[in-house]
ZALUM-307304 format. One record per residue (C-alpha): residue number from 1; z, y, x. Coordinates in steps of 0.1 Angstrom, whole numbers, plus 5000, padded with zeros to 4 digits. Each point is the difference from the previous one (the first is absolute). Last residue first. Example, Ala and Ser with C-alpha at 12.3 -4.5 7.8 and 13.67 -1.06 7.14 Angstrom:
<rs>
<r resi="2" Z="5071" Y="4989" X="5137"/>
<r resi="1" Z="5007" Y="4966" X="4986"/>
</rs>
This chain:
<rs>
<r resi="477" Z="4871" Y="5180" X="5370"/>
<r resi="476" Z="5030" Y="5006" X="5027"/>
<r resi="475" Z="5018" Y="4976" X="5008"/>
<r resi="474" Z="5038" Y="5004" X="4986"/>
<r resi="473" Z="5031" Y="5016" X="5012"/>
<r resi="472" Z="5031" Y="4996" X="4982"/>
<r resi="471" Z="5019" Y="5035" X="4992"/>
<r resi="470" Z="5037" Y="4991" X="4990"/>
<r resi="469" Z="5015" Y="4987" X="4971"/>
<r resi="468" Z="5029" Y="4998" X="5012"/>
<r resi="467" Z="4997" Y="4961" X="4985"/>
<r resi="466" Z="4970" Y="4991" X="5028"/>
<r resi="465" Z="5014" Y="5016" X="5028"/>
<r resi="464" Z="5037" Y="4986" X="4993"/>
<r resi="463" Z="4996" Y="4971" X="5024"/>
<r resi="462" Z="4993" Y="5017" X="5032"/>
<r resi="461" Z="4989" Y="4984" X="5029"/>
<r resi="460" Z="4974" Y="4981" X="4991"/>
<r resi="459" Z="4985" Y="5029" X="4971"/>
<r resi="458" Z="5001" Y="5026" X="5035"/>
<r resi="457" Z="4979" Y="4975" X="5020"/>
<r resi="456" Z="4976" Y="4992" X="4973"/>
<r resi="455" Z="4996" Y="5037" X="4994"/>
<r resi="454" Z="4994" Y="5004" X="5038"/>
<r resi="453" Z="4971" Y="4980" X="4997"/>
<r resi="452" Z="4980" Y="5011" X="4973"/>
<r resi="451" Z="5011" Y="5039" X="5010"/>
<r resi="450" Z="4980" Y="4989" X="5038"/>
<r resi="449" Z="4972" Y="4977" X="4982"/>
<r resi="448" Z="4994" Y="5033" X="4972"/>
<r resi="447" Z="5003" Y="5027" X="5025"/>
<r resi="446" Z="4960" Y="5006" X="5013"/>
<r resi="445" Z="4989" Y="4990" X="4963"/>
<r resi="444" Z="5023" Y="5022" X="4979"/>
<r resi="443" Z="5034" Y="4991" X="4986"/>
<r resi="442" Z="5001" Y="4987" X="4961"/>
<r resi="441" Z="5036" Y="5009" X="4992"/>
<r resi="440" Z="5016" Y="4988" X="4966"/>
<r resi="439" Z="5031" Y="5005" X="4978"/>
<r resi="438" Z="5007" Y="5036" X="5007"/>
<r resi="437" Z="5030" Y="5005" X="4978"/>
<r resi="436" Z="5015" Y="5017" X="4973"/>
<r resi="435" Z="4976" Y="4998" X="4970"/>
<r resi="434" Z="4974" Y="4976" X="5018"/>
<r resi="433" Z="4976" Y="5013" X="5027"/>
<r resi="432" Z="4973" Y="4982" X="5021"/>
<r resi="431" Z="4993" Y="5017" X="5035"/>
<r resi="430" Z="4964" Y="5000" X="5016"/>
<r resi="429" Z="4980" Y="4999" X="5025"/>
<r resi="428" Z="5029" Y="5007" X="5024"/>
<r resi="427" Z="5006" Y="5010" X="5037"/>
<r resi="426" Z="4977" Y="5030" X="5004"/>
<r resi="425" Z="5005" Y="5010" X="4967"/>
<r resi="424" Z="5039" Y="4999" X="5005"/>
<r resi="423" Z="5000" Y="5021" X="5031"/>
<r resi="422" Z="4978" Y="5031" X="4979"/>
<r resi="421" Z="5023" Y="4998" X="4974"/>
<r resi="420" Z="5033" Y="5003" X="5021"/>
<r resi="419" Z="4977" Y="5025" X="5023"/>
<r resi="418" Z="4990" Y="5023" X="4971"/>
<r resi="417" Z="5039" Y="5002" X="4983"/>
<r resi="416" Z="5021" Y="5008" X="5027"/>
<r resi="415" Z="5010" Y="4978" X="5032"/>
<r resi="414" Z="5039" Y="4987" X="4999"/>
<r resi="413" Z="4999" Y="4969" X="4979"/>
<r resi="412" Z="4969" Y="4986" X="5001"/>
<r resi="411" Z="4996" Y="5015" X="5038"/>
<r resi="410" Z="5034" Y="4972" X="5007"/>
<r resi="409" Z="4984" Y="4972" X="4974"/>
<r resi="408" Z="4969" Y="5002" X="5020"/>
<r resi="407" Z="5015" Y="4997" X="5033"/>
<r resi="406" Z="5002" Y="4961" X="5005"/>
<r resi="405" Z="4961" Y="4999" X="4983"/>
<r resi="404" Z="4984" Y="5022" X="5026"/>
<r resi="403" Z="5017" Y="4979" X="5028"/>
<r resi="402" Z="4987" Y="4968" X="4982"/>
<r resi="401" Z="4966" Y="5014" X="4996"/>
<r resi="400" Z="5004" Y="5010" X="5042"/>
<r resi="399" Z="5009" Y="4964" X="5005"/>
<r resi="398" Z="4978" Y="4987" X="4985"/>
<r resi="397" Z="4968" Y="5010" X="5013"/>
<r resi="396" Z="4975" Y="4986" X="4978"/>
<r resi="395" Z="4974" Y="4977" X="5018"/>
<r resi="394" Z="4967" Y="5016" X="5009"/>
<r resi="393" Z="4978" Y="4972" X="4983"/>
<r resi="392" Z="4965" Y="4996" X="5022"/>
<r resi="391" Z="4979" Y="4986" X="4977"/>
<r resi="390" Z="4997" Y="4962" X="4994"/>
<r resi="389" Z="4971" Y="4978" X="5010"/>
<r resi="388" Z="4978" Y="4990" X="4976"/>
<r resi="387" Z="4967" Y="5020" X="5005"/>
<r resi="386" Z="5005" Y="4979" X="5040"/>
<r resi="385" Z="5000" Y="4965" X="4980"/>
<r resi="384" Z="4976" Y="5010" X="4981"/>
<r resi="383" Z="4978" Y="5008" X="5028"/>
<r resi="382" Z="5003" Y="4966" X="5012"/>
<r resi="381" Z="4991" Y="4984" X="4971"/>
<r resi="380" Z="4967" Y="5019" X="5003"/>
<r resi="379" Z="4990" Y="4990" X="5031"/>
<r resi="378" Z="5009" Y="4965" X="4993"/>
<r resi="377" Z="4975" Y="5003" X="4975"/>
<r resi="376" Z="4973" Y="5018" X="5014"/>
<r resi="375" Z="5000" Y="4982" X="5031"/>
<r resi="374" Z="5000" Y="4966" X="4980"/>
<r resi="373" Z="4970" Y="5013" X="4979"/>
<r resi="372" Z="4983" Y="5012" X="5032"/>
<r resi="371" Z="5003" Y="4967" X="5017"/>
<r resi="370" Z="5020" Y="4996" X="5035"/>
<r resi="369" Z="4991" Y="4990" X="5032"/>
<r resi="368" Z="4963" Y="5027" X="5002"/>
<r resi="367" Z="5014" Y="5018" X="5031"/>
<r resi="366" Z="5009" Y="5028" X="4975"/>
<r resi="365" Z="5019" Y="4979" X="4977"/>
<r resi="364" Z="5021" Y="4988" X="5025"/>
<r resi="363" Z="5003" Y="5036" X="5013"/>
<r resi="362" Z="5011" Y="5016" X="4966"/>
<r resi="361" Z="5025" Y="4968" X="4998"/>
<r resi="360" Z="5020" Y="5015" X="5031"/>
<r resi="359" Z="4996" Y="5033" X="4988"/>
<r resi="358" Z="5018" Y="4992" X="4964"/>
<r resi="357" Z="5024" Y="4982" X="5017"/>
<r resi="356" Z="5013" Y="5026" X="5024"/>
<r resi="355" Z="5003" Y="5021" X="4974"/>
<r resi="354" Z="5022" Y="4980" X="4982"/>
<r resi="353" Z="5026" Y="4995" X="5028"/>
<r resi="352" Z="4994" Y="5036" X="5004"/>
<r resi="351" Z="5013" Y="5003" X="4962"/>
<r resi="350" Z="5026" Y="4973" X="5009"/>
<r resi="349" Z="5011" Y="5013" X="4963"/>
<r resi="348" Z="5048" Y="5008" X="4998"/>
<r resi="347" Z="5026" Y="4986" X="4982"/>
<r resi="346" Z="5006" Y="5019" X="4971"/>
<r resi="345" Z="5032" Y="5021" X="5003"/>
<r resi="344" Z="5028" Y="4980" X="4980"/>
<r resi="343" Z="5025" Y="4992" X="5019"/>
<r resi="342" Z="4997" Y="5030" X="5023"/>
<r resi="341" Z="5013" Y="5019" X="4967"/>
<r resi="340" Z="5022" Y="4974" X="4993"/>
<r resi="339" Z="5019" Y="5008" X="5030"/>
<r resi="338" Z="4998" Y="5037" X="5005"/>
<r resi="337" Z="5011" Y="4998" X="4960"/>
<r resi="336" Z="5032" Y="4980" X="5010"/>
<r resi="335" Z="5011" Y="5022" X="5029"/>
<r resi="334" Z="4995" Y="5030" X="4983"/>
<r resi="333" Z="5015" Y="4986" X="4965"/>
<r resi="332" Z="5036" Y="4991" X="5023"/>
<r resi="331" Z="4998" Y="5039" X="5016"/>
<r resi="330" Z="4999" Y="5013" X="4964"/>
<r resi="329" Z="5027" Y="4976" X="4993"/>
<r resi="328" Z="5024" Y="5007" X="5026"/>
<r resi="327" Z="4990" Y="5039" X="4991"/>
<r resi="326" Z="5014" Y="4996" X="4968"/>
<r resi="325" Z="4992" Y="5027" X="4971"/>
<r resi="324" Z="4968" Y="4995" X="4990"/>
<r resi="323" Z="5004" Y="4976" X="4974"/>
<r resi="322" Z="5030" Y="5017" X="4987"/>
<r resi="321" Z="4994" Y="5036" X="5007"/>
<r resi="320" Z="4964" Y="4993" X="4981"/>
<r resi="319" Z="5020" Y="4987" X="4970"/>
<r resi="318" Z="5021" Y="5031" X="5000"/>
<r resi="317" Z="4971" Y="5022" X="5003"/>
<r resi="316" Z="4982" Y="4984" X="4971"/>
<r resi="315" Z="5034" Y="4996" X="4981"/>
<r resi="314" Z="5004" Y="5041" X="5007"/>
<r resi="313" Z="4961" Y="5004" X="4983"/>
<r resi="312" Z="5010" Y="4979" X="4973"/>
<r resi="311" Z="5028" Y="5019" X="4989"/>
<r resi="310" Z="4984" Y="5034" X="5006"/>
<r resi="309" Z="4972" Y="4996" X="4980"/>
<r resi="308" Z="5014" Y="4989" X="4970"/>
<r resi="307" Z="4974" Y="4971" X="4985"/>
<r resi="306" Z="4986" Y="5009" X="4963"/>
<r resi="305" Z="5000" Y="4974" X="4976"/>
<r resi="304" Z="4979" Y="4969" X="5004"/>
<r resi="303" Z="4980" Y="4987" X="4968"/>
<r resi="302" Z="4969" Y="4995" X="5013"/>
<r resi="301" Z="4970" Y="4993" X="4969"/>
<r resi="300" Z="4977" Y="5012" X="5028"/>
<r resi="299" Z="4975" Y="5030" X="5002"/>
<r resi="298" Z="5021" Y="5016" X="4977"/>
<r resi="297" Z="4993" Y="5033" X="5023"/>
<r resi="296" Z="5040" Y="5009" X="4999"/>
<r resi="295" Z="5007" Y="4956" X="5003"/>
<r resi="294" Z="4971" Y="4991" X="5030"/>
<r resi="293" Z="5016" Y="5025" X="5017"/>
<r resi="292" Z="5033" Y="4992" X="5005"/>
<r resi="291" Z="5026" Y="5027" X="5003"/>
<r resi="290" Z="5018" Y="5010" X="5033"/>
<r resi="289" Z="5026" Y="5026" X="4991"/>
<r resi="288" Z="5013" Y="5034" X="5016"/>
<r resi="287" Z="4994" Y="5021" X="4967"/>
<r resi="286" Z="4971" Y="5013" X="5013"/>
<r resi="285" Z="4980" Y="4968" X="5000"/>
<r resi="284" Z="4989" Y="4972" X="5024"/>
<r resi="283" Z="4973" Y="4976" X="4994"/>
<r resi="282" Z="5007" Y="4965" X="5004"/>
<r resi="281" Z="4966" Y="4975" X="5007"/>
<r resi="280" Z="4997" Y="4973" X="4982"/>
<r resi="279" Z="5010" Y="4966" X="5002"/>
<r resi="278" Z="5011" Y="4992" X="4966"/>
<r resi="277" Z="5037" Y="4992" X="5000"/>
<r resi="276" Z="5014" Y="5011" X="5036"/>
<r resi="275" Z="4979" Y="5032" X="4996"/>
<r resi="274" Z="4984" Y="5011" X="5035"/>
<r resi="273" Z="5016" Y="5027" X="5022"/>
<r resi="272" Z="4975" Y="5011" X="5029"/>
<r resi="271" Z="4983" Y="5030" X="4994"/>
<r resi="270" Z="5029" Y="5020" X="4996"/>
<r resi="269" Z="5031" Y="4979" X="5015"/>
<r resi="268" Z="5015" Y="5032" X="5013"/>
<r resi="267" Z="4988" Y="5027" X="4975"/>
<r resi="266" Z="4981" Y="5029" X="5013"/>
<r resi="265" Z="5022" Y="5031" X="4998"/>
<r resi="264" Z="4981" Y="5031" X="4979"/>
<r resi="263" Z="5022" Y="5028" X="5011"/>
<r resi="262" Z="5017" Y="5024" X="4970"/>
<r resi="261" Z="5000" Y="5037" X="5005"/>
<r resi="260" Z="4965" Y="5004" X="4985"/>
<r resi="259" Z="5009" Y="4986" X="4962"/>
<r resi="258" Z="5033" Y="5017" X="5006"/>
<r resi="257" Z="4995" Y="5038" X="5000"/>
<r resi="256" Z="4972" Y="4994" X="4970"/>
<r resi="255" Z="5030" Y="4986" X="4978"/>
<r resi="254" Z="5026" Y="5020" X="5015"/>
<r resi="253" Z="4980" Y="5031" X="4989"/>
<r resi="252" Z="4993" Y="4986" X="4964"/>
<r resi="251" Z="5034" Y="4990" X="4991"/>
<r resi="250" Z="5015" Y="5038" X="5012"/>
<r resi="249" Z="4975" Y="5015" X="4978"/>
<r resi="248" Z="5009" Y="4974" X="4974"/>
<r resi="247" Z="5037" Y="5011" X="5004"/>
<r resi="246" Z="4994" Y="5035" X="4996"/>
<r resi="245" Z="4984" Y="4995" X="4972"/>
<r resi="244" Z="5024" Y="4987" X="4983"/>
<r resi="243" Z="5026" Y="5020" X="5005"/>
<r resi="242" Z="4981" Y="5032" X="4990"/>
<r resi="241" Z="4988" Y="4982" X="4965"/>
<r resi="240" Z="5038" Y="4991" X="4993"/>
<r resi="239" Z="5011" Y="4970" X="5000"/>
<r resi="238" Z="5017" Y="4980" X="4968"/>
<r resi="237" Z="4969" Y="5010" X="4974"/>
<r resi="236" Z="5004" Y="4994" X="4966"/>
<r resi="235" Z="4983" Y="4970" X="4980"/>
<r resi="234" Z="4970" Y="4992" X="4976"/>
<r resi="233" Z="4981" Y="4998" X="5031"/>
<r resi="232" Z="4969" Y="5024" X="5009"/>
<r resi="231" Z="4976" Y="4978" X="5016"/>
<r resi="230" Z="4981" Y="4988" X="5030"/>
<r resi="229" Z="4974" Y="4977" X="5004"/>
<r resi="228" Z="4993" Y="4983" X="5031"/>
<r resi="227" Z="5017" Y="4964" X="4986"/>
<r resi="226" Z="5018" Y="5008" X="4968"/>
<r resi="225" Z="5021" Y="5032" X="5007"/>
<r resi="224" Z="5031" Y="5014" X="4988"/>
<r resi="223" Z="5016" Y="5037" X="5005"/>
<r resi="222" Z="5029" Y="5017" X="4994"/>
<r resi="221" Z="5008" Y="5012" X="5039"/>
<r resi="220" Z="5022" Y="4970" X="5012"/>
<r resi="219" Z="4970" Y="4979" X="4978"/>
<r resi="218" Z="4979" Y="5005" X="5030"/>
<r resi="217" Z="5005" Y="4977" X="5024"/>
<r resi="216" Z="4996" Y="5008" X="5037"/>
<r resi="215" Z="5036" Y="5008" X="5011"/>
<r resi="214" Z="5008" Y="4967" X="4979"/>
<r resi="213" Z="4981" Y="4977" X="5022"/>
<r resi="212" Z="5011" Y="5012" X="5029"/>
<r resi="211" Z="5036" Y="4991" X="4988"/>
<r resi="210" Z="4989" Y="4968" X="4993"/>
<r resi="209" Z="4986" Y="4992" X="5030"/>
<r resi="208" Z="5030" Y="5013" X="5021"/>
<r resi="207" Z="5021" Y="4977" X="4982"/>
<r resi="206" Z="5020" Y="5008" X="4971"/>
<r resi="205" Z="5037" Y="4993" X="4999"/>
<r resi="204" Z="5008" Y="4964" X="4975"/>
<r resi="203" Z="5019" Y="5002" X="4966"/>
<r resi="202" Z="4967" Y="4987" X="4982"/>
<r resi="201" Z="4996" Y="5034" X="4983"/>
<r resi="200" Z="4996" Y="5017" X="5034"/>
<r resi="199" Z="5030" Y="5015" X="5023"/>
<r resi="198" Z="5007" Y="5031" X="5017"/>
<r resi="197" Z="5035" Y="4999" X="5019"/>
<r resi="196" Z="5002" Y="5030" X="5020"/>
<r resi="195" Z="4992" Y="4977" X="5032"/>
<r resi="194" Z="4975" Y="4981" X="4979"/>
<r resi="193" Z="4978" Y="5037" X="4998"/>
<r resi="192" Z="5005" Y="5001" X="5034"/>
<r resi="191" Z="4989" Y="4969" X="5015"/>
<r resi="190" Z="4969" Y="5001" X="4973"/>
<r resi="189" Z="4992" Y="5031" X="5012"/>
<r resi="188" Z="5000" Y="4990" X="5035"/>
<r resi="187" Z="4976" Y="4977" X="4991"/>
<r resi="186" Z="4978" Y="5022" X="4981"/>
<r resi="185" Z="4999" Y="5028" X="5024"/>
<r resi="184" Z="5026" Y="5025" X="5003"/>
<r resi="183" Z="5009" Y="5039" X="5013"/>
<r resi="182" Z="4967" Y="5016" X="4979"/>
<r resi="181" Z="5029" Y="5016" X="4978"/>
<r resi="180" Z="4975" Y="4991" X="4972"/>
<r resi="179" Z="5006" Y="4962" X="5005"/>
<r resi="178" Z="5036" Y="5006" X="4993"/>
<r resi="177" Z="4995" Y="5019" X="4967"/>
<r resi="176" Z="4974" Y="4978" X="4990"/>
<r resi="175" Z="5023" Y="4970" X="5004"/>
<r resi="174" Z="5035" Y="5018" X="4983"/>
<r resi="173" Z="4974" Y="5005" X="4969"/>
<r resi="172" Z="4993" Y="4957" X="5000"/>
<r resi="171" Z="5039" Y="4994" X="5008"/>
<r resi="170" Z="5011" Y="5024" X="4967"/>
<r resi="169" Z="4979" Y="4980" X="4976"/>
<r resi="168" Z="5027" Y="4970" X="5005"/>
<r resi="167" Z="5013" Y="5008" X="4968"/>
<r resi="166" Z="4973" Y="5000" X="4977"/>
<r resi="165" Z="4966" Y="5025" X="4990"/>
<r resi="164" Z="4980" Y="4984" X="4973"/>
<r resi="163" Z="4964" Y="4995" X="5003"/>
<r resi="162" Z="4980" Y="4997" X="4967"/>
<r resi="161" Z="4979" Y="4966" X="4995"/>
<r resi="160" Z="5021" Y="4990" X="4966"/>
<r resi="159" Z="5032" Y="5002" X="5026"/>
<r resi="158" Z="5002" Y="5002" X="5037"/>
<r resi="157" Z="5026" Y="5001" X="5022"/>
<r resi="156" Z="4997" Y="5027" X="5032"/>
<r resi="155" Z="5020" Y="4997" X="5034"/>
<r resi="154" Z="4977" Y="4985" X="5019"/>
<r resi="153" Z="4963" Y="4993" X="4979"/>
<r resi="152" Z="4996" Y="4974" X="4975"/>
<r resi="151" Z="4965" Y="4979" X="5013"/>
<r resi="150" Z="4975" Y="5005" X="4981"/>
<r resi="149" Z="4990" Y="5025" X="4970"/>
<r resi="148" Z="5012" Y="5036" X="4993"/>
<r resi="147" Z="4996" Y="5012" X="4967"/>
<r resi="146" Z="4984" Y="5034" X="5001"/>
<r resi="145" Z="4970" Y="4995" X="4972"/>
<r resi="144" Z="4973" Y="4996" X="5030"/>
<r resi="143" Z="5026" Y="4973" X="5014"/>
<r resi="142" Z="4995" Y="4980" X="4969"/>
<r resi="141" Z="4965" Y="5006" X="4999"/>
<r resi="140" Z="4996" Y="4986" X="5035"/>
<r resi="139" Z="5022" Y="4971" X="4993"/>
<r resi="138" Z="4979" Y="4989" X="4972"/>
<r resi="137" Z="4968" Y="5004" X="5020"/>
<r resi="136" Z="5015" Y="4984" X="5033"/>
<r resi="135" Z="5010" Y="4970" X="4971"/>
<r resi="134" Z="4969" Y="4999" X="4986"/>
<r resi="133" Z="4981" Y="4992" X="5041"/>
<r resi="132" Z="5030" Y="4973" X="5005"/>
<r resi="131" Z="4992" Y="4982" X="4969"/>
<r resi="130" Z="4963" Y="5000" X="5006"/>
<r resi="129" Z="5007" Y="4988" X="5042"/>
<r resi="128" Z="5024" Y="4975" X="4983"/>
<r resi="127" Z="4972" Y="4983" X="4973"/>
<r resi="126" Z="4974" Y="5004" X="5032"/>
<r resi="125" Z="5028" Y="4980" X="5021"/>
<r resi="124" Z="5007" Y="4971" X="4979"/>
<r resi="123" Z="4960" Y="5000" X="4986"/>
<r resi="122" Z="4992" Y="4989" X="5038"/>
<r resi="121" Z="5025" Y="4977" X="5004"/>
<r resi="120" Z="4993" Y="4982" X="4960"/>
<r resi="119" Z="4965" Y="5001" X="5012"/>
<r resi="118" Z="5003" Y="4977" X="5028"/>
<r resi="117" Z="5023" Y="4975" X="4981"/>
<r resi="116" Z="4975" Y="5002" X="4971"/>
<r resi="115" Z="4976" Y="4987" X="5028"/>
<r resi="114" Z="5023" Y="4973" X="5016"/>
<r resi="113" Z="5007" Y="4987" X="4965"/>
<r resi="112" Z="5036" Y="5002" X="4996"/>
<r resi="111" Z="4995" Y="5014" X="4963"/>
<r resi="110" Z="5032" Y="5025" X="4989"/>
<r resi="109" Z="5031" Y="4988" X="4986"/>
<r resi="108" Z="5021" Y="4977" X="5023"/>
<r resi="107" Z="4982" Y="5015" X="5034"/>
<r resi="106" Z="4998" Y="4969" X="5023"/>
<r resi="105" Z="5005" Y="5006" X="5041"/>
<r resi="104" Z="4996" Y="4967" X="5020"/>
<r resi="103" Z="5014" Y="5001" X="5033"/>
<r resi="102" Z="4986" Y="4983" X="5028"/>
<r resi="101" Z="5007" Y="5027" X="5028"/>
<r resi="100" Z="4971" Y="5006" X="4998"/>
<r resi="99" Z="4994" Y="5008" X="4966"/>
<r resi="98" Z="5033" Y="5018" X="5004"/>
<r resi="97" Z="4986" Y="5023" X="5025"/>
<r resi="96" Z="4968" Y="5009" X="4981"/>
<r resi="95" Z="5020" Y="5007" X="4968"/>
<r resi="94" Z="5017" Y="5024" X="5018"/>
<r resi="93" Z="4974" Y="5014" X="5016"/>
<r resi="92" Z="4976" Y="5001" X="4965"/>
<r resi="91" Z="5035" Y="5019" X="4986"/>
<r resi="90" Z="5007" Y="5026" X="5030"/>
<r resi="89" Z="4959" Y="5014" X="4999"/>
<r resi="88" Z="5000" Y="4999" X="4964"/>
<r resi="87" Z="5034" Y="5023" X="4991"/>
<r resi="86" Z="5012" Y="4993" X="4970"/>
<r resi="85" Z="5021" Y="4971" X="5016"/>
<r resi="84" Z="5012" Y="4965" X="4992"/>
<r resi="83" Z="5010" Y="5010" X="4961"/>
<r resi="82" Z="4964" Y="5009" X="4994"/>
<r resi="81" Z="4990" Y="4964" X="5001"/>
<r resi="80" Z="5020" Y="4992" X="4966"/>
<r resi="79" Z="5036" Y="4983" X="4996"/>
<r resi="78" Z="5002" Y="4987" X="5034"/>
<r resi="77" Z="4998" Y="4968" X="5009"/>
<r resi="76" Z="5005" Y="4984" X="5037"/>
<r resi="75" Z="4991" Y="4963" X="5010"/>
<r resi="74" Z="5014" Y="4980" X="5029"/>
<r resi="73" Z="5034" Y="5009" X="5012"/>
<r resi="72" Z="5021" Y="5003" X="5027"/>
<r resi="71" Z="4972" Y="5002" X="5029"/>
<r resi="70" Z="5019" Y="5024" X="5024"/>
<r resi="69" Z="4966" Y="5026" X="4997"/>
<r resi="68" Z="5008" Y="4996" X="4963"/>
<r resi="67" Z="5035" Y="5009" X="5003"/>
<r resi="66" Z="4995" Y="5034" X="5019"/>
<r resi="65" Z="4968" Y="5007" X="4978"/>
<r resi="64" Z="5025" Y="5000" X="4966"/>
<r resi="63" Z="5032" Y="5019" X="5022"/>
<r resi="62" Z="4974" Y="5027" X="5007"/>
<r resi="61" Z="4990" Y="4998" X="4959"/>
<r resi="60" Z="5038" Y="4998" X="4994"/>
<r resi="59" Z="5003" Y="5031" X="5018"/>
<r resi="58" Z="4972" Y="5022" X="4989"/>
<r resi="57" Z="5003" Y="5033" X="5023"/>
<r resi="56" Z="4995" Y="4975" X="5030"/>
<r resi="55" Z="4965" Y="4991" X="4985"/>
<r resi="54" Z="4992" Y="5035" X="5004"/>
<r resi="53" Z="4961" Y="5011" X="4990"/>
<r resi="52" Z="5004" Y="5017" X="4970"/>
<r resi="51" Z="4996" Y="4993" X="4966"/>
<r resi="50" Z="5023" Y="4969" X="4990"/>
<r resi="49" Z="5025" Y="5023" X="4986"/>
<r resi="48" Z="5038" Y="4992" X="4999"/>
<r resi="47" Z="5024" Y="4995" X="4971"/>
<r resi="46" Z="5010" Y="4970" X="5000"/>
<r resi="45" Z="4987" Y="4977" X="5030"/>
<r resi="44" Z="5007" Y="4962" X="4988"/>
<r resi="43" Z="4993" Y="4968" X="5022"/>
<r resi="42" Z="5007" Y="4965" X="4986"/>
<r resi="41" Z="5012" Y="4970" X="5007"/>
<r resi="40" Z="4993" Y="4958" X="4996"/>
<r resi="39" Z="4977" Y="4998" X="4974"/>
<r resi="38" Z="4989" Y="4963" X="5007"/>
<r resi="37" Z="4964" Y="4996" X="4984"/>
<r resi="36" Z="4987" Y="4982" X="4973"/>
<r resi="35" Z="4972" Y="5029" X="4986"/>
<r resi="34" Z="5018" Y="5003" X="4966"/>
<r resi="33" Z="5034" Y="5004" X="5019"/>
<r resi="32" Z="4986" Y="5022" X="5024"/>
<r resi="31" Z="4986" Y="5020" X="4973"/>
<r resi="30" Z="5027" Y="5004" X="4979"/>
<r resi="29" Z="5023" Y="5011" X="5028"/>
<r resi="28" Z="4971" Y="5024" X="5005"/>
<r resi="27" Z="5006" Y="5015" X="4966"/>
<r resi="26" Z="5036" Y="4996" X="5001"/>
<r resi="25" Z="4998" Y="5025" X="5031"/>
<r resi="24" Z="4973" Y="5026" X="4989"/>
<r resi="23" Z="5020" Y="5006" X="4967"/>
<r resi="22" Z="5033" Y="5002" X="5016"/>
<r resi="21" Z="4989" Y="5024" X="5029"/>
<r resi="20" Z="4985" Y="5024" X="4972"/>
<r resi="19" Z="4969" Y="5010" X="4990"/>
<r resi="18" Z="5010" Y="5027" X="4970"/>
<r resi="17" Z="4973" Y="5031" X="5008"/>
<r resi="16" Z="5028" Y="5019" X="5011"/>
<r resi="15" Z="5010" Y="4971" X="5027"/>
<r resi="14" Z="4968" Y="4999" X="5015"/>
<r resi="13" Z="4997" Y="5037" X="5008"/>
<r resi="12" Z="5037" Y="4996" X="5014"/>
<r resi="11" Z="4983" Y="4972" X="5023"/>
<r resi="10" Z="5001" Y="4960" X="4995"/>
<r resi="9" Z="5004" Y="4975" X="5023"/>
<r resi="8" Z="4999" Y="4961" X="4996"/>
<r resi="7" Z="4994" Y="4976" X="5020"/>
<r resi="6" Z="5000" Y="4958" X="4998"/>
<r resi="5" Z="5012" Y="4972" X="5019"/>
<r resi="4" Z="4980" Y="4965" X="4994"/>
<r resi="3" Z="5010" Y="4965" X="5021"/>
<r resi="2" Z="4968" Y="4979" X="4995"/>
<r resi="1" Z="5012" Y="4965" X="4983"/>
</rs>
């Protein structure tokens, strides 16, 4: 009997239309019984939209995918196809991954024909697009009537679309006053307000990002907005025009200055980082994370989350310090590799002897002691031996390579970012990243043999290597 699980989801709009979780779960259970499947569990996202690309925003859905990868069920039942996703790129990616895992996806109330399923994915997104467009028109009309739409700003309550100042309104007013003095940035202003006892509706002190949002919000001068359109609000202003204009001028000045003050620094693993899940290159974002390019461009169904740059870079440097921090091990590897290189060297071919044979058979042919066919056949065989002679190979200077590797950990800790990055690119072809650590590293050809032998030596000497887990040196693809 196949193991089945059901996934149900309802957004706030679905609740308004009467599509409840209970209805979905009941119909899904009836479907499992009808098909002869054993329903062993359910996943439920209540009040969550499926019209976005963030699977992490749907915790039950993310758990379902994790359990699917662990092969914990054979069939996934959904009430309708749009319960999976309303964004078609996510819809098709998830279906493809579940099918690759050998899991059947079954809709309880819609056709399970391949074509009908594909059309359902398109129609789900089309419906969401139409609904979104209608809601934008509704919100814009409400804003034109002076009603506030969107999240309620700090210090206000909202009744029938009209904003009402509350007890906390003194803190946004205080933020405008302090920022207009030109003595504070966002961070220092947030710290000062926290010292004075400012809190949000949640009871927590405001962050610098929330302060920045407050200082740009037109609701504090009696207006409301929808998109780029600004309208007069039903509420009275709490900030006077002079303070507002002063704050906006300071914001504009500081944005211009900060834009040119920042110096772009090339990330340490740029061009080297690879995703541990799908193998695609990982790109560095200005939020100090490495992100899988396959996931960003939707070229793959990779579910790898963002990897904090500082953590994986520190882990890689620590790993290389362990790998290359023992001078005795480096000396041992140098001796061993010299012997291996000598043993692997191809046997030399006696080119002078072959050339002498060629001269002899030529003389015999001229003297009439060898037929033309025999002469040509033997001459071709001797020429083939000469052509098969291996080209002169310059063995790697293991002493020089190991000296560079021995200096690498110290260089990575002490040098500037450009030199550190150049050193890593000289030694490695790629570094595979997972959250919190570097999983693998592939050396460039000139360093490959040295690092493979060195890695094996350290692994033999230190049993905790594979458990840390620290960098594993792999053969370059």
